N, C-alpha and C positions, 0 to 999 in steps of 0.2 A: 523467642520469635526471630532474633537475629541469626541464630544458628540455622534455623529452618529456612530462612531467606537465602543464606549462603548455599545451602544444599539445593534449593530450587534454581539458583543461578547456574550452578555446575550441572544440574540436570538439563537445563535448557541448552547449555553449550554442548553437552554430550549428545542430546537429541539432534542438534544441528549437525554434528559430525557424523552420526550414524546415518541420518537422512541424506547427507551429502554423498556418503559412500554408496548408498543405494541409488541415488539419483544418477551418478555417472555410469551405472550399470543398466539403466532403463533407456531404451531408444525407440526408434520408430517401429521396431518389430517386437517390442515388449522387453522382457528381461534378457539382456545380452551383455555378459561380462567381458569387456574388452581390456580390462586391466591386466589379465594374465597374458593376453597376446601382446600387449604393449611392453610389459616388463620382463617377459620371459626371454632368456638368452637364446632359446631355440627359434624364436620368431624373429626373422630378419627380413629385410627387403621391403616390398610394397605392403605386405600385410601389417607389419609393425608400424610403418609410416602412416598407413590409413587409420589404424586403431588409435595411434597417437593424435592424429588430427581430429578425429571424431570426439575423443575425450577432452582434449585441451581447448579446441576451438568451438565446440558445440555444447557438449553435455555439461562440462564443469562450469563455464560461465553462466549457462542457463540455470543450473541448480543454485549457484551462489547468488545470481540475480534474483531468483525467486525468494531466497531468504532475505536479501536486502530489502526488496519491495514489501514483503510481509512485515519485516521489522519496522519499517517506516510507517506502515499503516497501523500496526499495533501501538506504536508510540503516539501517533496522531490521535487514535481513538482514546487512549488514556488521557491525553491532554484535553481533548474536547469534553470528555465526561467530567473531568475535574474542573475545567474552566467554566462550564455551564451548569455544573451541579445537577447533572441529569444522566442517569445510567443508560438511557436510550440514545444519547447523543453520539454521533460518530462523524467523521469528516464529511461524509456524503450528505448527511441530513442538513448541513449548514450551507449546501450549495457549492462547496469548494471543488468537488469533482466535476460538476457541470461547468464551473468556471474554467477549470483546467482543460476540459475537453474543448471548450470554445477557444481558448488560447492556442491549443494545438491545431485546431481546424483553421483558425485565421493564419497561423504561421505557415501551414501547408499551402493554403490558398495564395498567400502573399509570395511565397518562394517558388510556386509552380510545381510543387511535389505532389505525392500521393497517387501517381498514375499506377494503378494496379496495387498489388500487395506490397511491393517493395518501393514504390514511389518513382518519381522522375528525376531528371537532372536539373540543377539550378543554373540557369543562364548558360547552358551548354559547357559548363566547366567540368562535367563528369562527376561532380559530387552528388551522391544520391540523397534526395530530400524526402524522407519518409519517417513515420513513427517508428519504423523498425530499422532505420539506417544504423550502420556500425561506425559511422564517422563521429569522432569526438566533438568536432565543431557543430555538427547537426544536433547531436545529443544535448550539448550545452544550450543551443538556441531553442530547442523544443522544451527543455526543462525551464528555461527562463520564461518562455511564453506560458507554459502551464502554471508556473509560480505566480506570474502577474494575474492570470485569470483566476486562480484560487484566492489570491489576496482580494481581488475585486469582489468576488462572490461573498467572501466572509464579511468584508466591509459593508456591502449592501445589506446583508442579513442583519448585521448589528445596527445599521442605520434604520432599517424598517422596524426592528423590534425595540428601538429606543434603549439599547443596552442589553444586558444579560440577566436582569433581575426577574423578568417575566418569562417563565419557561415555555408556556403555551404559545405566547406571542413569538418567542424566538424560534420555536419549531415550525410554526406556520410561516414565518418569514423565510426560513430556510427552504421550505417546500416551494414557496412562491418563486424565490430567486432561482432555485434549481430548475423549475419548469420553464421560466422565462429564458434563462441562459441555454437550456437544452433546446428550446425552440429556435433560438438564435443560431445555435450550432447546426441544426437541420437546415436553416435558411442559408447558411454559408455553404453547406454541402450541396444544396439545390443549385446554387450558382456556380459551383465548381464540381461537376459530377466526376471528374477524374480522381477526386479525393475520396469518393464514397466507399470504394472497396477497402482501402487502407483504414479508413475511419470505422468501418464496420467491424473489422478485426480488433481495432483499438477499443471499441465500445464493449465487445464481448470479453475482453481481457485475455492476454496471452503473454507467455514468457518465451515463445518459440524463437524469437529473433533477438533476445538479449545477449549481447556480447561483452567482451572485456571492458569496452569503453563505458557501457551502461553500468556494469558492476562497479567500476572505479568511481563513477559519478555518484551512484546511490550510496556506496560505502562512505564517501567523504561527507555527503549530506547527512547520512545517519549519524556519523560521529559528531558532527557539528550540532545536530538537533538534540542528541542525547545529552551532550555537555550543557547546552543552553537550557533544556528542560530540567536537568538536575539542579542547575543553579537557580532556577525559578520555582522549584518545587515548594519552597516555604510559602509562597503566596497562594498556591493551590491548597495547602493545608489550612491556611488562614481563611480562604474563601469558603472552604467546606463548613466553616462555623458561621458564615454570613459576612457581608461586606462591612458591617459596623465593627464586628470583632476583628477583622483583618486590619481595618484602619486604626483601631485602638492598640494593636500590636506594633504600630509604627511602620507598617509595610506600605511602600508606594504602590498602591493597588493599580491605579490607572496606567502608568507606564509599564509595569510588569504584566498587566493584562494584555496590553498592546504587543509586548514582546512574545507572549504565549500565542497570540493570534498569528504572529509571523512564523513561529515554530510550527504551528499547526498547518499553515498554508504551505510552507516550504516542504515539510515532510509529505503532505498529501500530493502536492503538485509534482514533486520529484518522482514519487512512486507511480502516479497516474501517467506521467509523460513517458515512462519507460515500459510499462506493462499494460496500460489501458485501465479500464474500470474493473476492479476486482472487489466484489461486495463481501460484507460481513466480517472480514478479517479484523478491521479496526473496531468493530462492535463486540465481537466474541472474545478477543484476546484479553481485554481487561476483566471481563466477567469470569473467565477461567482462572485468572490469577486471584481474584477476590474470593473465589470459591474455596481456595486452599490456604489463603493467607490474608490476614488483615494487616495492612501496613500503611506507612505514609506514602504520599504521592511520588516521592523520589524513587523509592524502591518499586512501587507499583508500575511506574512508567518504564523502568528498566526491564522488569519481568514481563510486562505486556509486550514490549518490543521483542524479547527473545521468544515468547510464545507465538507472536504473530509471524515471525520468521519461520518457526518450525511448522506452523499451520499451513502457510502458503507453500513451503517446500514439499510437505506431504501431499497437498492438493495437486501440485504440479506433477509429482511422480504418479499419482493416480490418474491424472488427465492423460498422461502419456501411455499408461499401462492398461487401463480398463478395456479400451476398444481398439488396441493396437491391431493392425498398423495405422488405423485412423487415430485422430487425437481430439479430445474434448477441449473446448475453450475453458481455461482454468477459472475464468470469472463465472461461467455458468455452473461449474462444479462447486465452487465456494458458495454461490447463492443457494443452491439446492441443499448442501450440507448445513450452511449457516441458518437457513430458514427452518430446517428440521430441528436444529439445536434450540432456536428461539421458541419454537412451538413446544418443545419439551420443557423449557424453562417456564413458559406460561402455564402449562398444565400442572407442573409441580407447584408453582406459586398459587394456583387456584385450589389445589388439593390441600395445602397447609391449613387454611382456616377450617376446612371440614374436619381435618384430623384433630385440630385443637378443640373444636366444639364437641367432638365425640368424647 
């Protein structure tokens, strides 16, 4: 099993490299390879400079940002499913996405941004305040707001469900918290109509305005969350056998569970703050890993992160290419593809008992 896991890790890395190479060749007009124009000695002057700017300032950070956001969502999905012992749990079912959206909406309203797609300026300083701003300071502020909102949503969900022992109560609490916080987000937008257009793009999910600042931020958060989740994977292995078994193994369940909730909120909040609401990546990635490998949670979370990154990178490439020169919101595309995948899983699961009885 260990050898197979190593091969899967390398396969995930290879898939990411191949998709990254394809991603820098897909632009607003469809497939357009600018690497030859950028690297060729015969291409000089304005053409080479323009090709270099398009690749390095637009396509490459967007492609890498899609991988980083997908990796964060895949990791968050694996943590959520292990923490709550429910294969249908994902970061969004617990209300963390709605909390992150509310945090971003409040931040935009408080800072006076969000005017149009790219936002407005904060106190006439010239700093663009928007969910798609390229400023590192604005990115840090929005990520912090999304993180606090995600933590608040998860804490409310846990409080309403009286812990994580009752799965049905937990899921119902997550739905209630998500609906309430979503309503509060719409209320904020009602009183700050200038934020509506930017938040609409945010809610549909998009990687169109991800720059190097967002890539750097998501990459740092991903590394931190992977290391933290790996160090806490033993408690997930213990919780899979029940709380009593985990306690009998001497694991400090309560503080480690709280730390896992922080990892879940940070990974979800960071991804949502940079790319908006992108559905099904966090739910599908762990399932795809389990379909090919049975492993402990430490390896599962790493592989789910790699698979999530590859999934969102592939979806982003399709969103740019399918209806070029128009572009589909990547969140809409992942919802359609993810919904179809779940329907296929349900149909296959329903067919198994019939096959067995025959």
